[in-house]
N, CA, C and O atoms as a printed pandas DataFrame, in Angstrom:
     atom_number atom_name residue_name chain_id  residue_number  x_coord  y_coord  z_coord
0              1         N          MET        A               1   89.696   76.715  105.699
1              2        CA          MET        A               1   90.958   77.139  106.475
2              3         C          MET        A               1   92.046   77.217  105.450
3              4         O          MET        A               1   92.217   76.546  104.432
4              5         N          ILE        A               2   92.826   78.320  106.030
5              6        CA          ILE        A               2   93.784   78.834  105.069
6              7         C          ILE        A               2   95.620   78.184  105.201
7              8         O          ILE        A               2   96.119   78.089  106.322
8              9         N          VAL        A               3   96.059   77.976  104.521
9             10        CA          VAL        A               3   97.224   77.498  104.319
10            11         C          VAL        A               3   98.235   78.518  103.431
11            12         O          VAL        A               3   97.873   79.408  102.662
12            13         N          GLU        A               4   99.634   78.110  103.774
13            14        CA          GLU        A               4  100.433   79.049  102.885
14            15         C          GLU        A               4  101.382   78.112  102.381
15            16         O          GLU        A               4  102.055   77.435  103.157
16            17         N          VAL        A               5  101.509   78.002  100.919
17            18        CA          VAL        A               5  102.194   77.142   99.866
18            19         C          VAL        A               5  103.247   78.011   99.140
19            20         O          VAL        A               5  103.019   79.119   98.652
20            21         N          ARG        A               6  104.184   77.495   99.136
21            22        CA          ARG        A               6  105.406   77.600   98.590
22            23         C          ARG        A               6  106.020   76.679   97.681
23            24         O          ARG        A               6  106.633   75.787   98.267
24            25         N          VAL        A               7  106.048   76.616   96.393
25            26        CA          VAL        A               7  106.693   75.894   94.968
26            27         C          VAL        A               7  108.161   76.306   94.721
27            28         O          VAL        A               7  108.523   77.466   94.918
28            29         N          PHE        A               8  109.116   75.210   94.226
29            30        CA          PHE        A               8  110.363   75.486   94.028
30            31         C          PHE        A               8  110.386   74.501   92.705
31            32         O          PHE        A               8  109.565   73.672   92.313
32            33         N          GLY        A               9  111.668   74.928   92.171
33            34        CA          GLY        A               9  112.475   73.893   91.297
34            35         C          GLY        A               9  111.699   73.683   89.931
35            36         O          GLY        A               9  111.981   72.737   89.195
36            37         N          GLY        A              10  110.733   74.582   89.628
37            38        CA          GLY        A              10  109.713   73.982   88.409
38            39         C          GLY        A              10  108.684   73.850   88.726
39            40         O          GLY        A              10  107.866   74.017   87.821
40            41         N          LEU        A              11  108.223   73.558   89.854
41            42        CA          LEU        A              11  106.609   73.341   90.333
42            43         C          LEU        A              11  105.757   74.746   90.027
43            44         O          LEU        A              11  104.586   74.776   89.648
44            45         N          GLU        A              12  106.467   75.704   90.236
45            46        CA          GLU        A              12  105.632   76.944   90.155
46            47         C          GLU        A              12  105.205   77.028   88.703
47            48         O          GLU        A              12  104.208   77.690   88.417
48            49         N          LYS        A              13  106.067   76.244   87.549
49            50        CA          LYS        A              13  105.179   76.225   86.020
50            51         C          LYS        A              13  103.706   75.667   86.229
51            52         O          LYS        A              13  102.786   76.196   85.603
52            53         N          LYS        A              14  103.430   74.464   87.216
53            54        CA          LYS        A              14  102.442   73.850   86.973
54            55         C          LYS        A              14  101.087   74.662   87.686
55            56         O          LYS        A              14   99.943   74.290   87.427
56            57         N          ILE        A              15  101.320   75.616   88.453
57            58        CA          ILE        A              15  100.365   76.162   89.084
58            59         C          ILE        A              15  100.216   77.640   88.283
59            60         O          ILE        A              15  101.208   78.366   88.214
60            61         N          PRO        A              16   98.796   78.102   87.617
61            62        CA          PRO        A              16   98.818   79.407   87.134
62            63         C          PRO        A              16   98.931   80.174   88.266
63            64         O          PRO        A              16   98.466   79.921   89.378
64            65         N          GLY        A              17   99.814   81.476   87.795
65            66        CA          GLY        A              17   99.839   82.786   88.994
66            67         C          GLY        A              17  100.993   82.376   90.037
67            68         O          GLY        A              17  101.450   83.245   90.779
68            69         N          ALA        A              18  101.474   81.020   90.096
69            70        CA          ALA        A              18  102.694   81.168   91.041
70            71         C          ALA        A              18  104.125   81.377   90.517
71            72         O          ALA        A              18  104.575   81.221   89.381
72            73         N          SER        A              19  104.735   81.785   91.693
73            74        CA          SER        A              19  105.993   82.231   91.713
74            75         C          SER        A              19  106.919   81.487   92.246
75            76         O          SER        A              19  106.632   80.941   93.311
76            77         N          TYR        A              20  108.124   81.285   91.723
77            78        CA          TYR        A              20  109.229   80.196   92.559
78            79         C          TYR        A              20  109.147   80.934   93.943
79            80         O          TYR        A              20  109.090   82.164   93.931
80            81         N          GLY        A              21  109.139   80.263   95.117
81            82        CA          GLY        A              21  109.376   80.862   96.495
82            83         C          GLY        A              21  108.268   81.651   97.022
83            84         O          GLY        A              21  107.991   81.618   98.221
84            85         N          LYS        A              22  107.643   82.335   96.211
85            86        CA          LYS        A              22  106.438   82.835   96.756
86            87         C          LYS        A              22  105.406   82.532   97.369
87            88         O          LYS        A              22  104.694   81.716   96.784
88            89         N          PRO        A              23  104.877   83.080   98.853
89            90        CA          PRO        A              23  103.648   82.513   99.321
90            91         C          PRO        A              23  102.444   82.411   98.629
91            92         O          PRO        A              23  102.122   83.376   97.936
92            93         N          MET        A              24  101.816   81.577   98.668
93            94        CA          MET        A              24  100.317   81.752   98.182
94            95         C          MET        A              24   99.069   81.016   99.392
95            96         O          MET        A              24   98.909   79.858   99.778
96            97         N          GLU        A              25   98.531   81.987   99.636
97            98        CA          GLU        A              25   97.423   81.609  100.477
98            99         C          GLU        A              25   96.407   80.618   99.908
99           100         O          GLU        A              25   95.827   81.084   98.927
100          101         N          ILE        A              26   96.016   79.339  100.259
101          102        CA          ILE        A              26   95.175   78.574   99.777
102          103         C          ILE        A              26   94.134   78.162  100.817
103          104         O          ILE        A              26   94.375   77.957  102.006
104          105         N          ASP        A              27   93.032   78.073  100.261
105          106        CA          ASP        A              27   91.670   78.011  101.166
106          107         C          ASP        A              27   91.329   76.404  100.941
107          108         O          ASP        A              27   90.754   76.055   99.910
108          109         N          VAL        A              28   91.689   75.502  101.895
109          110        CA          VAL        A              28   91.136   74.073  101.749
110          111         C          VAL        A              28   90.307   73.582  103.142
111          112         O          VAL        A              28   90.258   74.073  104.270
112          113         N          PRO        A              29   89.727   72.477  102.585
113          114        CA          PRO        A              29   88.506   72.188  103.924
114          115         C          PRO        A              29   89.485   71.777  104.991
115          116         O          PRO        A              29   90.640   71.420  104.758
116          117         N          ASP        A              30   88.898   71.860  106.247
117          118        CA          ASP        A              30   89.345   71.102  107.555
118          119         C          ASP        A              30   89.475   69.863  107.334
119          120         O          ASP        A              30   88.506   69.226  106.919
120          121         N          GLY        A              31   91.110   69.047  107.639
121          122        CA          GLY        A              31   91.600   67.953  107.717
122          123         C          GLY        A              31   92.187   67.468  106.318
123          124         O          GLY        A              31   92.823   66.426  106.164
124          125         N          THR        A              32   91.855   68.435  105.274
125          126        CA          THR        A              32   92.729   68.179  104.100
126          127         C          THR        A              32   94.150   67.711  104.536
127          128         O          THR        A              32   94.742   68.006  105.574
128          129         N          SER        A              33   94.691   66.678  103.204
129          130        CA          SER        A              33   95.904   65.957  103.680
130          131         C          SER        A              33   96.751   66.708  102.857
131          132         O          SER        A              33   96.217   67.439  102.023
132          133         N          VAL        A              34   98.431   66.650  102.965
133          134        CA          VAL        A              34   99.010   67.221  102.078
134          135         C          VAL        A              34   98.766   66.871  100.751
135          136         O          VAL        A              34   98.740   67.679   99.823
136          137         N          LYS        A              35   98.526   65.245  100.625
137          138        CA          LYS        A              35   98.001   64.742   99.198
138          139         C          LYS        A              35   97.188   65.381   98.447
139          140         O          LYS        A              35   97.323   65.675   97.259
140          141         N          GLU        A              36   96.118   65.651   99.331
141          142        CA          GLU        A              36   94.797   66.391   98.654
142          143         C          GLU        A              36   95.320   67.595   97.906
143          144         O          GLU        A              36   95.255   67.733   96.684
144          145         N          LEU        A              37   95.801   68.380   98.693
145          146        CA          LEU        A              37   96.708   69.695   98.468
146          147         C          LEU        A              37   97.052   69.663   97.218
147          148         O          LEU        A              37   96.564   70.291   96.278
148          149         N          ILE        A              38   98.412   68.470   97.237
149          150        CA          ILE        A              38   98.801   68.179   95.563
150          151         C          ILE        A              38   97.937   68.601   94.708
151          152         O          ILE        A              38   97.965   69.610   94.003
152          153         N          ASP        A              39   96.710   67.302   94.852
153          154        CA          ASP        A              39   95.960   67.287   93.673
154          155         C          ASP        A              39   94.949   68.364   93.414
155          156         O          ASP        A              39   94.362   68.461   92.336
156          157         N          MET        A              40   94.696   69.449   94.778
157          158        CA          MET        A              40   93.942   70.626   94.126
158          159         C          MET        A              40   94.747   71.403   93.399
159          160         O          MET        A              40   94.355   72.101   92.464
160          161         N          LEU        A              41   96.140   71.302   93.869
161          162        CA          LEU        A              41   96.994   72.288   93.336
162          163         C          LEU        A              41   97.288   71.382   91.430
163          164         O          LEU        A              41   98.260   71.807   90.806
164          165         N          ASN        A              42   96.833   70.791   91.072
165          166        CA          ASN        A              42   97.111   70.115   90.010
166          167         C          ASN        A              42   98.585   69.651   89.636
167          168         O          ASN        A              42   98.906   69.592   88.449
168          169         N          ILE        A              43   99.413   69.347   90.567
169          170        CA          ILE        A              43  100.715   69.182   90.346
170          171         C          ILE        A              43  100.788   67.368   90.284
171          172         O          ILE        A              43  100.403   66.685   91.234
172          173         N          PRO        A              44  101.138   66.993   89.477
173          174        CA          PRO        A              44  101.646   65.661   89.154
174          175         C          PRO        A              44  102.318   65.066   90.553
175          176         O          PRO        A              44  103.372   65.478   91.038
176          177         N          PRO        A              45  101.420   63.928   91.139
177          178        CA          PRO        A              45  102.148   63.599   92.543
178          179         C          PRO        A              45  103.523   62.798   92.658
179          180         O          PRO        A              45  104.060   62.428   93.702
180          181         N          GLY        A              46  103.980   62.610   91.323
181          182        CA          GLY        A              46  105.235   62.082   91.283
182          183         C          GLY        A              46  106.600   63.022   90.994
183          184         O          GLY        A              46  107.785   62.777   91.218
184          185         N          ASP        A              47  105.849   64.377   90.314
185          186        CA          ASP        A              47  106.694   65.867   90.711
186          187         C          ASP        A              47  107.460   66.130   91.933
187          188         O          ASP        A              47  108.554   66.689   92.023
188          189         N          VAL        A              48  106.829   65.715   92.721
189          190        CA          VAL        A              48  106.691   66.213   94.306
190          191         C          VAL        A              48  107.691   65.370   94.957
191          192         O          VAL        A              48  107.547   64.175   94.699
192          193         N          PHE        A              49  108.635   65.653   95.704
193          194        CA          PHE        A              49  109.964   64.756   96.559
194          195         C          PHE        A              49  109.882   64.963   97.694
195          196         O          PHE        A              49  109.699   64.036   98.484
196          197         N          THR        A              50  110.003   66.331   98.116
197          198        CA          THR        A              50  110.150   66.708   99.559
198          199         C          THR        A              50  109.197   67.815  100.022
199          200         O          THR        A              50  109.133   68.945   99.538
200          201         N          ILE        A              51  108.468   67.326  101.029
201          202        CA          ILE        A              51  107.350   68.200  101.324
202          203         C          ILE        A              51  107.559   68.804  102.976
203          204         O          ILE        A              51  107.584   68.114  103.995
204          205         N          LEU        A              52  107.693   70.274  102.875
205          206        CA          LEU        A              52  108.017   70.462  104.387
206          207         C          LEU        A              52  106.572   71.370  104.751
207          208         O          LEU        A              52  106.016   72.220  104.056
208          209         N          VAL        A              53  106.235   70.892  105.989
209          210        CA          VAL        A              53  105.439   71.456  106.575
210          211         C          VAL        A              53  105.898   72.609  108.049
211          212         O          VAL        A              53  106.495   71.994  108.932
212          213         N          ASN        A              54  105.735   73.710  108.264
213          214        CA          ASN        A              54  106.363   74.500  109.151
214          215         C          ASN        A              54  107.777   74.131  109.605
215          216         O          ASN        A              54  108.325   74.197  110.706
216          217         N          GLY        A              55  108.335   73.577  107.978
217          218        CA          GLY        A              55  109.967   73.500  108.154
218          219         C          GLY        A              55  110.484   72.281  108.515
219          220         O          GLY        A              55  111.704   72.115  108.550
220          221         N          VAL        A              56  109.469   71.141  108.872
221          222        CA          VAL        A              56  109.670   69.698  108.990
222          223         C          VAL        A              56  109.604   68.654  107.891
223          224         O          VAL        A              56  108.453   68.646  107.456
224          225         N          ASN        A              57  110.159   68.011  107.436
225          226        CA          ASN        A              57  109.994   67.236  106.300
226          227         C          ASN        A              57  108.598   66.349  106.653
227          228         O          ASN        A              57  108.651   65.805  107.755
228          229         N          THR        A              58  107.189   66.091  105.780
229          230        CA          THR        A              58  106.303   65.539  106.350
230          231         C          THR        A              58  105.856   64.533  105.489
231          232         O          THR        A              58  106.285   64.774  104.360
232          233         N          PRO        A              59  105.190   63.522  105.518
233          234        CA          PRO        A              59  104.753   62.673  104.503
234          235         C          PRO        A              59  103.190   62.974  103.902
235          236         O          PRO        A              59  102.375   63.622  104.558
236          237         N          LYS        A              60  102.949   62.523  102.826
237          238        CA          LYS        A              60  102.075   63.112  102.064
238          239         C          LYS        A              60  100.519   62.737  102.777
239          240         O          LYS        A              60   99.512   63.277  102.320
240          241         N          GLU        A              61  100.451   61.959  103.703
241          242        CA          GLU        A              61   99.320   61.612  104.467
242          243         C          GLU        A              61   98.985   62.303  105.536
243          244         O          GLU        A              61   97.955   62.020  106.147
244          245         N          ASN        A              62   99.863   63.392  105.957
245          246        CA          ASN        A              62   99.545   64.095  106.891
246          247         C          ASN        A              62   98.421   65.173  106.817
247          248         O          ASN        A              62   98.315   65.748  105.734
248          249         N          ALA        A              63   97.640   65.498  107.734
249          250        CA          ALA        A              63   96.647   66.190  107.558
250          251         C          ALA        A              63   96.782   67.711  108.029
251          252         O          ALA        A              63   97.007   67.804  109.236
252          253         N          LEU        A              64   96.706   68.765  107.430
253          254        CA          LEU        A              64   96.821   70.025  107.546
254          255         C          LEU        A              64   96.234   71.084  108.598
255          256         O          LEU        A              64   95.012   70.937  108.623
256          257         N          LYS        A              65   96.575   71.917  109.319
257          258        CA          LYS        A              65   96.012   72.464  110.291
258          259         C          LYS        A              65   96.291   74.018  109.661
259          260         O          LYS        A              65   97.381   74.292  109.159
260          261         N          GLN        A              66   95.224   74.966  109.740
261          262        CA          GLN        A              66   94.987   76.031  110.018
262          263         C          GLN        A              66   96.086   77.074  109.888
263          264         O          GLN        A              66   96.301   77.406  111.054
264          265         N          GLY        A              67   96.841   77.722  109.152
265          266        CA          GLY        A              67   98.067   78.445  109.180
266          267         C          GLY        A              67   99.281   77.537  108.651
267          268         O          GLY        A              67  100.298   78.131  108.294
268          269         N          ASP        A              68   99.246   76.314  108.586
269          270        CA          ASP        A              68  100.385   75.721  107.959
270          271         C          ASP        A              68  100.816   76.148  107.040
271          272         O          ASP        A              68  100.089   76.433  106.088
272          273         N          ARG        A              69  102.193   76.344  107.016
273          274        CA          ARG        A              69  103.322   76.492  105.792
274          275         C          ARG        A              69  103.633   75.404  105.130
275          276         O          ARG        A              69  104.180   74.501  105.764
276          277         N          VAL        A              70  103.426   75.267  104.040
277          278        CA          VAL        A              70  103.980   74.096  103.456
278          279         C          VAL        A              70  104.425   74.300  101.993
279          280         O          VAL        A              70  103.719   74.829  101.133
280          281         N          ALA        A              71  105.727   73.803  101.795
281          282        CA          ALA        A              71  106.863   73.836  100.548
282          283         C          ALA        A              71  106.981   72.647   99.916
283          284         O          ALA        A              71  107.326   71.578  100.421
284          285         N          PHE        A              72  106.651   72.890   98.676
285          286        CA          PHE        A              72  106.984   71.560   97.567
286          287         C          PHE        A              72  108.281   71.533   96.817
287          288         O          PHE        A              72  108.603   72.543   96.191
288          289         N          PHE        A              73  109.003   70.552   96.817
289          290        CA          PHE        A              73  110.230   70.725   96.217
290          291         C          PHE        A              73  110.191   69.491   95.202
291          292         O          PHE        A              73  109.636   68.510   95.698
292          293         N          PRO        A              74  110.638   69.317   93.932
293          294        CA          PRO        A              74  110.801   68.165   92.728
294          295         C          PRO        A              74  111.991   67.320   93.600
295          296         O          PRO        A              74  112.472   67.503   94.718
296          297         N          PRO        A              75  112.202   66.429   92.670
297          298        CA          PRO        A              75  113.183   65.702   93.109
298          299         C          PRO        A              75  114.816   66.520   92.560
299          300         O          PRO        A              75  114.556   67.343   91.682
300          301         N          VAL        A              76  115.907   66.479   92.788
301          302        CA          VAL        A              76  116.775   67.086   92.351
302          303         C          VAL        A              76  118.085   66.396   92.171
303          304         O          VAL        A              76  118.638   65.864   93.134
304          305         N          GLY        A              77  118.726   66.382   90.687
305          306        CA          GLY        A              77  119.828   65.472   90.772
306          307         C          GLY        A              77  121.124   66.587   90.529
307          308         O          GLY        A              77  121.033   67.763   90.176
308          309         N          GLY        A              78  122.083   65.970   90.774
309          310        CA          GLY        A              78  123.423   66.608   90.726
310          311         C          GLY        A              78  124.759   65.574   90.379
311          312         O          GLY        A              78  124.771   64.400   90.007
312          313         N          GLY        A              79  125.380   66.110   90.540
313          314        CA          GLY        A              79  126.776   65.389   90.457
314          315         C          GLY        A              79  128.128   66.158   90.636
315          316         O          GLY        A              79  129.198   65.553   90.564
């Protein structure tokens, strides 16, 4: 199944060919979890802080569905 993935905040540097905020279509097996997708993309799990699936904050254990739009954000600091 195909899911759309966008990465932000430097995570794009960890994925060959990725660009900040640009959608990438990724073909994953049915039932793939968000955590499994992170592993498939070779992003260290501790580097992902916020996960949005179709615009909703989602835990890593959730299974993805065909056409889901996934966005990964790193921890952000500020003051």
